[in-house]
N, C-alpha and C positions, 0 to 999 in steps of 0.2 A: 561413306557413312554420313548420314545427316546428324548434325550436332543438335541435340534437343535440350530442353530445360533439365531433363534428368541427367544428362552428361555434365551440365554446368553444376548441378547439385553434387555429382560425384566428385568433381574437382573441389568444390567447397568442403565436402566431407573430408577428402584426402588432405586438404590444406589445414583444416581444423585439427585433424589427428596429428599431422606433422607438428603443428604448433604445440600440441599437448604432449608430444613425445610418445604417442601410443603406437605399438607395433601393429602391422596389418600385412596381408598378403600384397605382393607386388601388383601394381595397377598400371594399365596403359590407358591413357585418357585422350580421346580424340579432340583436337583443337582446330580442325580444318574449317569450321564455320565461324570461328572467332577472329578478331583482329589480333592475331598472334604472328609476328614476323621476325625473321632473323635477317640482319643486313650485314653483308661484308663490305667494309670500306677498305679497298686496296691501298696500301701505303704508297707514298710518292715514289719510293725507291722501286717498288714492284711495277708501278705504271711506267717508270722510266725504262725498266728492263723490257717490258712489253714493247715499248716504242723502239728500243734499240734493235730488236729482232723483228720489227714490223709484225707484231703479234696482236691479234684482235681477241676480245672477250665478248661473247654474245650470250644473252640470257635465252633459255629455252624452257618449254613446258610452263610450269607455274612461276618461274623466276621473272622478276620485273626490275625496272629501273626506278629507284626512288626519286621523287620529285626534288628538284633543286639540288642535285648532287652530281659529283663528277667522280668516276672510278668506284662507284658503289653499285651493289646488286642485292636485291631483296628476295627472300625465299619464305613463303608462308610455312609456318610450323604446323605440321599436320597431326602430330601426337607428342605426348610427353609420357615417359615411363618412370615410375618410382620403384625403388627396391622394397624389400620386405619391411624395412624400417621407415618407409615413406620418404626417404631421401630421393632427390631427383637423380635418376641413374642415366637417363638419355633423353634426347629430343630429336624428332625426325622432321625432315622437310622432303617428304616423298613427292614426286612429280615435278621437282625443280631441277634444273640443270644449267651448267655453263659450258659453252664450247670455247676452248682456247686453241686458236689455230693460226697458221701463217702459210705463206707461199714459199715453197722450197724448190727453186729452179723450175717453176711452172706446175708443181704438184702441191696440192693441199695436204699439209701435215698438221697433226694436232691431237687433242684429247678432249673427250666429253666427260665431265664430272657430273654425276647425277645422284638423286635420292640421298641427300646428305643426312648424316647422323652425328650429333654431338654426344660423345661418350664421356660422361663425367667421371667414370671409374678410372679409365686409362688416360684421361685428359687428351683425347684425340678427336679430330674431325675425320669421319669416314665418308667415303663416297663410292658409288659404282663408277668404275674408271674404264673408259673405252677409248683406246687409240683409234684414229681414223683408219677404217678398214680392218681393225683388229678385234680381239675377243675381250669381252667385259670381265673385269675382275670385280666381283661383288664385294661391296663394303670394304674396299682397300683403305689402308691408313693414308690420309692426305696431309693433315697438319697436326702438329703437337702444339698445345696452347697453354697459356697462363691465364688464370682467372683474376682479372683486374677488379671486377665488381661482381660478387657472387649472386647467383639467381636466388631470389626469395619471392615466393608467391605470397602475397598479402591478401588475407580474407577479411571482408567487411560485411557484416550482416545486412541483407539476407543472402545475396548471391553476387556480391561484387568482389572480383579477384583481379589483381594486377601483378605483374612481375617485370623486373628489369634486370639485365645482366650485360656485362661487357667482358669479352675474352680478347686478350691481346697477344703479342709476340707469336704470331702464326708462322711457324717455320715448317717447311716441308719435311715429312717423314723421309728417312733415307730411301725407302722403297719408292716413294713418290718422286724423289729426285731422279732415280733411275728411269721411271716412266716418262717424266717430262723430257729428259735428255733424249731418249729414244723416239718418243712420239712426235716431238717438235723438231727432230733432226738438228739438235743444237751442236755447235762446235765443242770440243772437249774442254776448252778453258771456261766454258759457261757453267760447268759443274760447281766450281768453287763459288761462283756467284749465287747459284741456286741454294747451295748449302748454307749460305750466310744471309739470305734474303728474308726479311720480315715481310710477310704478305698482308699485314695490316691488322684489322680488328673485326670481330663479330659481335654485334649488339642484338640481344633478344628482348623484345617487348611483347607482353601478353596482357590482354584485357578482356573482360567478359562483355564485349560488345560484338554483336553479330555483324559479319560481312554482308553486303547486299546479296551475295551468292556464295555459298560454300565452295572452296577450291577442291579440286580432285585430289584424293589421296592415293591414286593409282600410280605405281612406280613409273618413272620416265624411262623409255627405251629409245636409244639413238636410232635414227632412221638410216 
């Protein structure tokens, strides 16, 4: 979907209504043409765990490596959904993926996480989860999170909107622990590590500035 000035105006209206506390129907607002990005910064502990098991993390689809960073991966935010009271209910990064993989006795094992959703109602990050050679679990729970800096869309006349948010203490959902254990063929004692491992932070930044080219909002499908 091409993001037009009308779409920007829709966000402006939604933000103004939110600030005024006016009820409205739920809205899904396309942001794939704006400089709206989510960046996961893996914690030092998680990077050490990857190194311990010779595990690599590779960006796929729309995902990218932010400049001047180590252990960080960026995902263009393709849409934001508000609830009937115009509170932010979710944000999507369709088309982005991370492949987490390693060599296990000459065989590639791992999992692809794709089409991320931040669900603010359940305080979870969801992703299409596909083990190497396996079947995709659509929008499976990946992380549970804490909101360190709440997302607030700030509207300035006529069409200037910015937003900033930080989510921290990203811990794997119990179902994701099971998936990682199986997909990465990890030894049984690694389960306790995964259950206690903080995977870092997610930082969302949104601005009404157009990208040179809108990113695709087509869901990523592992090859």
